[in-house]
N, C-alpha and C positions, 0 to 999 in steps of 0.2 A: 304655377300659382295664378289664380284668376279671381277677379271680382266682377260679377255680372249684375249690372243694375237692370231693373225692369219695372213696369208699372206706369210708365209715362203715357201721355196721350193728350187728346184735345178735350178741354172742359170749359164750360161757361164760367164767367166770373161769379164768385160765391160758391162754387162747387168744391169738390174734394177729390183728392187722389192719394193713393198709398203706394209709395215706391218701396221696392225691395232690393237688397243687395246680397246676393248669395256668394259666399267665399268658398273656394275649393283649392285643393293643393296643399293647404296647411291650415292649422287652426289659428284663428284670430282672437280667440276668447281672452287672451291675456293682453290685448292691445286696445287702445282707444280707436274708435272708428268715426269717420266724419262724412258729411255730405257737403259738396260744393256745387256751385252752378255757374254757368257762363252764358250770358245773353249775347245776341249778335252785336258785334262792335264794342263789346265791353270786356273788361278783364274778369278772370275767374274770381269768384268771391266765396268766402266761407258761409255756409248756411247753418250747420249744426254739428256738434261733436258729442259723443257719449263715451264715458269712461269704460274700462274693460269690465267692470262689475255692473255697469248700468246705473249705478247710484247717482253719478254726476252727469249733468247735461249742460250744454252751452249753446246759445243761439245768437244768430245775428239779430240786431235790433229790428230789422225789417221783417222778420218772420216770427218774432217772439209773440206768444199767445195764439198763434195760428198753426204752427208746425210743431210736431212732436217726434223726436227721435227715440227709437227703442231698439233692443237687440234680443236675440235668442241665441245664446252661446251654444246650446245643445245642437242647434242646427246651423251654426256658423252663418247667421243671417242678421242683417241690420235693416231696419225699416225707417221710413220717413212718412209720417201721416201729415198730409197737407190739407188744411181746411181753410175756408173763406178765401179761396184763391183769387188773386188779382191779376190783371193783364201784365203788370210789371214782374210777376213771378215767372213769366215765360222765359225759358232757358233750357239748355242741356244740363241735366243734373248728373253729377258723378259721385260715386262713393270712393272712399280712400282710407287706407291704413297709412296715414302720413308718416308715422314714426318708422314704418318699415319700407316706405318708398313705393307702396303699391297703390295703383290707381286703376279703377275699372273704366270700361267704356261707358259712355253716358247714355242717358235715356231722355228723350225730348218731352218736355212739358210745354204745352201751349194753352194759354188761357185767353179766351175770346171775351170781348166786352159786350 
């Protein structure tokens, strides 16, 4: 079972990135999926969660209105669209199926001022 995050990179403040999380080895379509991030010297924090159906979404206050989580169950993929990026969004971003205990390797997002 693997969760592979991709799409990170270096972007200027105000820019956008779209992260993808491809799941393999089993289907995750019946489970909520989440994105977390960890900045240097800080604890890992929750960014966003999407229900198994995609109907319900939850966001950290720090990203609400700027980030959008979505999923494509047919392709076992979860996305995080990040707009209006700020330097404080710089972190390693991880996708996770928390209820199943699966965490992917992270992808680095760096936002320059």
